[in-house]
C-alpha positions as CSV (number, residue, x, y, z in Angstrom):
1,M,2.2,-37.4,-1.2
2,L,0.6,-40.8,-1.3
3,K,-0.5,-42.0,-4.7
4,L,-2.6,-45.2,-5.3
5,F,-3.6,-47.2,-8.3
6,N,-7.4,-46.9,-8.6
7,T,-9.0,-50.0,-10.3
8,L,-12.0,-47.8,-11.2
9,T,-9.9,-45.4,-13.4
10,R,-7.0,-47.7,-14.1
11,K,-4.7,-44.8,-13.1
12,I,-2.4,-44.0,-10.3
13,E,-4.1,-41.1,-8.5
14,L,-3.2,-38.7,-5.7
15,F,-4.9,-39.9,-2.5
16,K,-7.3,-37.4,-1.1
17,P,-9.4,-38.7,1.8
18,L,-12.9,-37.4,2.4
19,H,-11.8,-36.2,5.8
20,D,-8.4,-34.7,6.4
21,A,-7.5,-36.7,9.5
22,E,-9.4,-40.0,9.0
23,V,-9.6,-42.7,6.3
24,G,-12.3,-45.3,5.9
25,I,-11.4,-48.7,4.5
26,Y,-13.6,-51.6,3.8
27,T,-12.0,-55.0,3.1
28,C,-14.0,-58.0,1.9
29,G,-13.5,-60.6,4.7
30,P,-13.8,-64.3,4.8
31,T,-16.8,-66.6,4.1
32,V,-16.6,-68.5,7.4
33,Y,-17.1,-72.1,6.1
34,D,-13.4,-73.2,6.2
35,Y,-9.9,-72.1,7.3
36,I,-8.5,-69.2,5.4
37,H,-6.0,-70.2,2.7
38,I,-2.7,-68.4,1.9
39,G,-4.4,-66.5,-1.0
40,N,-6.9,-65.0,1.5
41,C,-3.9,-64.2,3.8
42,R,-2.3,-62.1,1.0
43,A,-5.5,-59.9,0.8
44,F,-5.6,-59.4,4.5
45,V,-1.8,-58.7,4.8
46,F,-2.0,-56.2,1.9
47,A,-5.0,-54.4,3.6
48,D,-3.0,-54.4,6.8
49,L,0.0,-52.9,5.1
50,L,-2.2,-50.1,3.7
51,H,-3.8,-49.6,7.2
52,R,-0.4,-49.4,8.9
53,Y,1.1,-47.1,6.3
54,L,-1.8,-44.7,6.5
55,E,-1.4,-44.6,10.3
56,Y,2.4,-44.0,9.7
57,K,1.3,-41.0,7.6
58,G,-0.7,-39.6,10.5
59,Y,-4.2,-40.7,9.6
60,K,-6.7,-42.2,11.9
61,V,-7.9,-45.4,10.1
62,K,-11.4,-46.7,10.4
63,H,-11.0,-50.2,8.9
64,V,-14.0,-52.5,8.5
65,I,-13.6,-56.2,7.6
66,N,-16.8,-58.2,7.2
67,L,-17.6,-61.9,7.9
68,T,-19.9,-63.6,5.4
69,D,-21.7,-66.1,7.7
70,V,-24.7,-66.9,5.5
71,D,-24.5,-68.2,1.9
72,D,-24.8,-71.5,0.0
73,K,-21.4,-72.8,1.4
74,T,-22.1,-72.1,5.0
75,I,-25.6,-73.5,4.8
76,K,-24.5,-76.7,3.1
77,G,-21.6,-77.0,5.6
78,S,-23.8,-76.7,8.6
79,Q,-26.3,-79.2,7.2
80,K,-23.6,-81.7,6.4
81,E,-22.4,-81.5,10.0
82,G,-26.0,-81.5,11.4
83,I,-25.4,-78.4,13.5
84,P,-27.0,-74.9,13.5
85,L,-25.6,-72.3,11.1
86,R,-24.3,-70.0,13.9
87,K,-22.4,-72.9,15.6
88,Y,-20.9,-74.0,12.3
89,T,-19.7,-70.5,11.3
90,E,-18.5,-69.6,14.8
91,K,-15.8,-72.3,14.6
92,Y,-14.3,-70.8,11.4
93,A,-14.8,-67.2,12.6
94,K,-12.8,-68.0,15.7
95,A,-10.1,-69.6,13.5
96,F,-10.0,-66.5,11.3
97,F,-9.4,-64.2,14.3
98,E,-6.7,-66.5,15.5
99,D,-5.0,-66.6,12.1
100,I,-5.0,-62.8,11.5
101,A,-3.7,-62.4,15.1
102,T,-0.9,-64.9,14.2
103,L,0.0,-62.8,11.2
104,N,0.1,-59.6,13.4
105,I,-2.7,-58.0,11.4
106,K,-4.0,-54.9,13.2
107,P,-7.5,-55.2,14.7
108,A,-10.2,-53.6,12.5
109,F,-12.6,-51.0,13.7
110,K,-15.5,-53.4,13.1
111,Y,-16.0,-57.0,12.0
112,P,-19.7,-57.0,11.0
113,R,-21.4,-60.3,10.4
114,A,-24.0,-60.6,7.6
115,T,-26.5,-62.4,9.9
116,E,-26.5,-59.5,12.3
117,H,-27.3,-56.9,9.6
118,I,-30.5,-58.3,8.0
119,K,-32.4,-55.2,8.9
120,E,-30.0,-52.9,7.0
121,M,-30.1,-55.3,4.0
122,V,-33.9,-55.3,3.8
123,E,-34.0,-51.5,3.9
124,L,-31.5,-51.4,1.0
125,V,-33.6,-53.8,-1.1
126,K,-36.8,-51.8,-0.3
127,K,-35.0,-48.6,-1.7
128,L,-34.0,-50.4,-4.8
129,L,-37.5,-51.7,-5.4
130,E,-39.0,-48.3,-4.8
131,K,-36.6,-46.7,-7.3
132,G,-37.3,-49.3,-9.9
133,Y,-33.8,-50.9,-9.9
134,A,-35.0,-54.2,-8.5
135,Y,-37.9,-56.6,-9.3
136,K,-39.5,-59.6,-7.7
137,A,-39.3,-63.0,-9.4
138,K,-40.6,-66.4,-8.2
139,D,-37.4,-67.3,-6.4
140,G,-36.2,-64.0,-5.2
141,I,-35.6,-60.3,-5.7
142,Y,-33.2,-59.3,-8.5
143,Y,-31.2,-56.2,-9.4
144,D,-32.0,-55.1,-13.0
145,I,-28.6,-54.1,-14.4
146,S,-30.2,-52.6,-17.5
147,K,-31.5,-49.8,-15.2
148,F,-27.9,-48.8,-14.2
149,P,-26.2,-47.4,-17.3
150,E,-22.8,-47.4,-15.7
151,Y,-22.8,-51.1,-14.9
152,G,-19.4,-52.5,-15.9
153,K,-17.4,-49.3,-15.1
154,L,-15.2,-51.1,-12.5
155,S,-14.5,-54.3,-14.4
156,K,-14.7,-52.7,-17.9
157,I,-16.9,-55.6,-19.1
158,D,-19.1,-55.3,-22.2
159,V,-22.6,-55.8,-20.7
160,S,-24.1,-56.7,-24.1
161,K,-21.8,-59.6,-24.5
162,L,-22.4,-60.7,-20.9
163,K,-26.1,-61.1,-21.6
164,K,-25.8,-63.3,-24.7
165,G,-26.5,-67.0,-24.9
166,A,-27.6,-67.5,-21.3
167,R,-31.4,-68.0,-21.6
168,V,-31.2,-71.3,-19.6
169,D,-30.0,-69.4,-16.6
170,V,-32.9,-66.9,-17.0
171,Q,-35.5,-69.7,-17.1
172,E,-33.9,-71.6,-14.2
173,Y,-33.8,-68.6,-11.9
174,D,-36.9,-66.8,-13.2
175,K,-34.9,-63.6,-13.7
176,Q,-35.4,-61.2,-16.7
177,E,-31.8,-61.2,-17.8
178,A,-28.9,-63.7,-17.2
179,A,-26.7,-60.9,-15.8
180,D,-29.2,-59.7,-13.3
181,F,-28.1,-60.7,-9.8
182,A,-30.0,-61.8,-6.6
183,L,-30.5,-59.3,-3.9
184,W,-32.8,-61.5,-1.8
185,K,-33.3,-65.2,-2.2
186,F,-36.7,-66.6,-1.2
187,W,-36.7,-69.6,1.2
188,T,-36.7,-73.1,-0.3
189,P,-36.7,-76.4,1.6
190,E,-33.0,-76.8,0.8
191,D,-32.3,-73.9,3.1
192,G,-33.7,-75.7,6.1
193,D,-34.0,-73.5,9.1
194,V,-31.9,-70.7,7.6
195,F,-34.3,-67.8,6.8
196,W,-35.6,-64.5,8.0
197,E,-39.2,-63.4,8.0
198,T,-39.1,-59.8,6.5
199,E,-41.2,-57.2,4.7
200,I,-39.7,-58.3,1.4
201,G,-40.4,-62.0,2.0
202,K,-39.2,-65.0,3.8
203,G,-35.6,-65.8,2.8
204,R,-32.0,-64.7,3.0
205,P,-29.7,-62.1,1.5
206,G,-27.6,-62.4,-1.6
207,W,-23.8,-62.2,-1.1
208,H,-23.3,-58.8,-2.9
209,L,-26.0,-57.1,-0.9
210,E,-24.3,-57.9,2.4
211,C,-21.2,-55.9,1.7
212,S,-23.0,-52.8,0.5
213,A,-25.3,-52.7,3.5
214,M,-22.5,-53.3,6.1
215,S,-19.9,-50.9,4.5
216,M,-22.4,-48.1,4.2
217,K,-23.6,-48.5,7.8
218,Y,-20.1,-48.2,9.3
219,L,-18.3,-46.0,6.8
220,G,-21.1,-43.9,5.2
221,E,-22.8,-43.9,1.8
222,T,-19.4,-42.7,0.3
223,F,-16.1,-43.8,1.7
224,D,-12.4,-43.7,0.8
225,I,-11.0,-47.1,0.0
226,H,-12.4,-50.6,-0.8
227,T,-9.9,-53.5,-1.0
228,G,-10.0,-57.1,-2.1
229,G,-8.5,-59.6,-4.4
230,V,-8.7,-59.2,-8.2
231,D,-11.1,-62.2,-8.3
232,L,-13.7,-59.9,-6.6
233,I,-13.7,-57.1,-9.2
234,F,-16.4,-58.9,-11.1
235,P,-19.1,-59.6,-10.3
236,H,-18.9,-58.9,-6.6
237,H,-17.5,-55.4,-6.5
238,E,-19.2,-54.4,-9.7
239,N,-22.5,-55.4,-8.1
240,E,-21.7,-53.6,-4.9
241,I,-21.3,-50.3,-6.9
242,A,-24.5,-50.8,-8.9
243,Q,-26.7,-51.5,-5.9
244,S,-25.1,-48.9,-3.6
245,E,-25.1,-46.0,-6.1
246,A,-28.6,-46.8,-7.4
247,A,-29.9,-46.6,-3.8
248,T,-28.1,-43.5,-2.7
249,G,-27.5,-41.5,-5.9
250,K,-23.9,-41.0,-4.6
251,K,-20.5,-42.3,-5.5
252,F,-19.9,-45.4,-3.5
253,V,-16.1,-45.6,-3.1
254,N,-13.4,-43.2,-4.2
255,Y,-10.5,-45.7,-4.5
256,W,-10.7,-49.3,-5.4
257,L,-7.5,-51.3,-4.6
258,H,-7.1,-55.0,-5.7
259,N,-4.3,-57.4,-4.9
260,E,-3.2,-60.0,-7.4
261,F,-3.3,-63.8,-7.0
262,I,-0.6,-65.9,-5.5
263,L,1.1,-68.9,-7.2
264,V,2.5,-71.9,-5.3
265,N,5.7,-73.2,-6.9
266,G,4.8,-71.2,-10.0
267,K,1.3,-72.7,-10.4
268,K,-2.1,-71.4,-9.6
269,M,-3.1,-72.7,-6.1
270,S,-5.5,-75.7,-6.5
271,K,-6.6,-78.6,-4.3
272,S,-6.3,-80.9,-7.4
273,L,-2.7,-80.0,-7.8
274,G,-1.9,-80.6,-4.2
275,N,-0.5,-77.1,-3.7
276,F,-3.5,-75.7,-1.7
277,F,-2.3,-74.4,1.7
278,T,-4.0,-72.7,4.6
279,L,-1.9,-70.6,6.9
280,R,-2.0,-73.4,9.4
281,D,-0.6,-75.8,6.9
282,L,2.5,-73.6,6.4
283,L,2.9,-73.1,10.2
284,N,2.7,-76.9,10.7
285,K,5.5,-77.3,8.0
286,G,7.8,-75.3,10.3
287,Y,7.6,-71.9,8.7
288,S,7.4,-69.0,11.1
289,W,4.6,-66.4,11.0
290,R,7.2,-63.7,10.4
291,A,8.6,-65.5,7.3
292,I,5.0,-66.0,6.0
293,R,4.0,-62.4,6.6
294,Y,7.2,-61.2,5.0
295,V,6.6,-63.3,1.8
296,L,3.0,-62.0,1.6
297,L,3.9,-58.3,1.9
298,S,7.3,-58.2,0.1
299,V,6.0,-58.3,-3.5
300,H,4.0,-55.3,-4.8
301,Y,0.3,-56.0,-4.3
302,R,-0.5,-55.6,-8.0
303,E,2.0,-58.3,-9.0
304,Q,1.4,-62.0,-8.8
305,L,3.3,-63.5,-5.8
306,N,5.0,-66.9,-6.0
307,I,5.2,-68.9,-2.8
308,S,7.8,-71.7,-2.6
309,E,10.3,-73.2,-0.2
310,E,12.9,-70.8,-1.7
311,S,10.8,-67.7,-1.2
312,L,10.0,-68.6,2.4
313,E,13.6,-69.3,3.1
314,S,14.6,-66.1,1.4
315,A,12.1,-64.3,3.6
316,R,13.5,-65.9,6.7
317,S,17.0,-64.9,5.7
318,A,15.9,-61.3,5.1
319,I,14.3,-61.0,8.5
320,E,17.4,-62.6,10.1
321,R,19.6,-60.0,8.4
322,I,17.6,-57.2,10.0
323,Y,17.5,-59.1,13.4
324,D,21.3,-59.7,13.4
325,F,21.8,-56.0,12.5
326,L,19.7,-54.9,15.5
327,L,21.6,-57.3,17.8
328,R,24.9,-55.9,16.6
329,L,23.7,-52.4,17.4
330,K,23.4,-53.4,21.0
331,E,27.1,-54.0,21.1
332,S,28.0,-50.6,19.7
333,N,30.4,-48.6,22.0
334,S,32.6,-46.4,19.8
335,K,33.9,-43.2,21.4
336,N,34.1,-41.4,18.0
337,T,30.9,-39.9,16.5
338,N,30.0,-40.2,12.8
339,E,28.6,-37.0,11.3
340,N,26.8,-38.8,8.5
341,V,24.7,-41.2,10.7
342,E,21.9,-38.6,11.1
343,I,22.0,-38.0,7.3
344,L,21.7,-41.7,6.7
345,V,18.8,-42.1,9.1
346,N,17.0,-39.1,7.6
347,N,17.6,-40.5,4.1
348,L,16.3,-43.9,5.2
349,L,13.0,-42.5,6.4
350,E,12.6,-40.1,3.5
351,N,13.3,-42.7,0.8
352,F,11.2,-45.4,2.5
353,E,8.3,-43.0,2.5
354,K,9.0,-41.9,-1.1
355,E,8.7,-45.6,-2.3
356,M,5.6,-46.3,-0.2
357,D,4.0,-43.1,-1.4
358,N,4.3,-44.6,-4.9
359,D,1.4,-47.0,-4.7
360,L,2.8,-48.8,-1.7
361,N,5.9,-49.9,-3.6
362,I,7.0,-52.2,-0.8
363,S,9.7,-54.1,-2.7
364,A,11.6,-50.8,-3.3
365,A,10.9,-49.7,0.3
366,L,12.5,-52.9,1.6
367,A,15.5,-52.3,-0.6
368,V,15.9,-48.9,1.0
369,I,16.1,-50.6,4.4
370,F,18.8,-53.1,3.3
371,N,20.9,-50.5,1.6
372,F,20.8,-48.5,4.8
373,I,21.9,-51.5,6.8
374,K,24.8,-52.0,4.4
375,E,25.9,-48.4,4.8
376,I,25.6,-48.5,8.6
377,N,27.6,-51.7,8.8
378,K,30.6,-49.8,7.5
379,L,30.6,-47.6,10.6
380,E,31.6,-47.9,14.2
381,L,28.7,-46.3,16.2
382,T,28.5,-44.7,19.5
383,K,25.7,-46.0,21.9
384,E,23.7,-42.9,21.1
385,E,24.0,-43.4,17.4
386,A,23.1,-47.1,17.6
387,E,20.0,-46.1,19.6
388,E,19.0,-43.6,16.8
389,V,19.5,-46.2,14.1
390,K,17.5,-48.8,16.1
391,N,14.6,-46.4,16.6
392,A,14.5,-45.6,12.9
393,I,14.3,-49.3,12.0
394,L,11.6,-49.9,14.7
395,K,9.6,-47.0,13.4
396,L,9.5,-48.6,9.9
397,D,8.6,-51.9,11.5
398,N,5.3,-50.2,12.6
399,V,4.6,-50.4,8.8
400,L,6.1,-53.9,8.2
401,G,4.5,-55.4,11.3
402,L,7.3,-57.9,12.0
403,K,7.5,-57.2,15.8
404,L,11.2,-56.7,15.6
405,E,11.3,-55.1,19.0
406,E,10.1,-58.3,20.5
407,L,13.1,-60.1,19.0
408,I,15.6,-57.9,20.6
409,Q,14.2,-57.9,24.1
410,E,16.7,-58.2,26.9
411,K,14.9,-60.6,29.1
412,L,13.8,-64.2,28.5
413,P,11.0,-66.0,30.3
414,K,12.3,-67.3,33.7
415,E,12.0,-71.0,32.6
416,I,14.0,-70.4,29.4
417,A,16.7,-68.5,31.3
418,E,16.9,-71.4,33.8
419,L,17.3,-73.9,31.0
420,I,20.2,-71.9,29.5
421,K,21.9,-71.7,32.9
422,K,21.4,-75.4,33.4
423,R,23.0,-76.2,30.0
424,E,26.0,-74.0,30.9
425,E,26.5,-76.1,34.0
426,F,26.3,-79.3,31.9
427,R,28.9,-77.9,29.5
428,K,31.3,-77.0,32.4
429,N,31.0,-80.5,33.7
430,K,31.6,-81.9,30.2
431,Q,28.1,-83.5,30.2
432,Y,27.7,-82.7,26.5
433,Q,24.9,-85.1,25.8
434,E,22.7,-83.5,28.4
435,A,23.7,-80.1,27.2
436,D,22.7,-81.0,23.6
437,K,19.3,-82.2,24.8
438,I,18.6,-78.8,26.3
439,R,19.9,-77.0,23.1
440,D,17.4,-79.1,21.1
441,E,14.6,-78.5,23.6
442,L,15.2,-74.7,23.4
443,K,15.3,-74.8,19.6
444,K,11.8,-76.3,19.6
445,K,10.8,-73.4,21.8
446,G,12.2,-70.9,19.2
447,I,15.5,-70.1,20.9
448,L,18.9,-70.6,19.2
449,L,22.1,-70.8,21.2
450,E,25.6,-69.9,20.0
451,D,28.6,-70.7,22.1
452,T,31.4,-68.0,22.0
453,K,34.6,-67.3,23.9
454,E,32.6,-64.7,25.9
455,G,29.9,-67.2,26.8
456,T,26.6,-68.4,25.4
457,I,24.6,-66.0,23.2
458,W,20.9,-66.7,22.6
459,K,18.6,-65.4,19.9
460,F,15.1,-66.2,18.6
461,T,14.6,-68.4,15.6
462,I,13.1,-66.7,12.6
């Protein structure tokens, strides 16, 4: 039975979805003003691991990942480049989709954009105004947190301390209390041509409002799981709860799951420290997407993750160990059966699931896989047993998302196969310089060659 740590209760709870066969998940997506950095990637890989494991458990997953395409950053960015907001954000939205595809993150059910859901946001603000949870000020419409007694229940903040000593902010923004947050911002000249003419005034939505409106549209007024980084607990997710539950009178989300920060070489990622990396930066440094994905998912989501050259190399080695194991299975041809292979396979699947059911304990689940490999390596397998072992590993890879089956494919693209054949001819003719050039060319294409007594063996680089 799957158990998850719920940030709302600070407890590990038995997971019970609203619907027996379907799970709704909302993940806070990117603000499309720049390329996603490696910290963002951890949040998306974690949500993907959750998505994949729920499918492994037999659920249909309805996963929604939003795109914030209107806020201060996107507006300033588009103005700086002198192009319309949509054109500016489209560049980074496209890059986001390319990056999550690179990391083999499963497509979501919906990728709603804030600018395409203004109507829903306006309706939500109107409800909050009607119910007395919101008020109009000179510069916008604000949520009055004093009207929501449970404010702070997710982050466990002391609201009375939050309000103290911030009267300057109140005067600057014309709101009643410093902790009140903007639902709708009235247009100012600084916004340029970014505004919507609506019943609640000319302006644009506040960031917190966007996620409530879009999540409830696609998943319902109450849904199963909301994910995001720990940095979003307050104020973003706290504000989502306040505005959503005030509007509907219902519980907003049943399970809140938050992943921890990443460190780079033991330090918090920061541009000033020169350790700020996008996914593209790491790929350009020569690391494979598999190694990056493995690093991002291999440490339990509620623990800080340190990314370094050593951890990336360790990830590469771990994947290579599984890859080599799968390659060896292809050579299995024993005539003697092993009565304990079926037991080992059943134990692998059972223990993997046992660890994952414990709040997605991926570190322990990976250890189960490597212990299984160690035990199988002690045996000589028949072809049928090797096939059973391979299928078990590939089944678990549906959760890991490393595309292991792609690595052990039998056929290479025609042009690659021809280059290997051509190199063999150069070697036979003792034209070793030419042969080495082809080896180097193939390495750049992700193919490693190993010369053995039986001939040349190829495999993919990890």
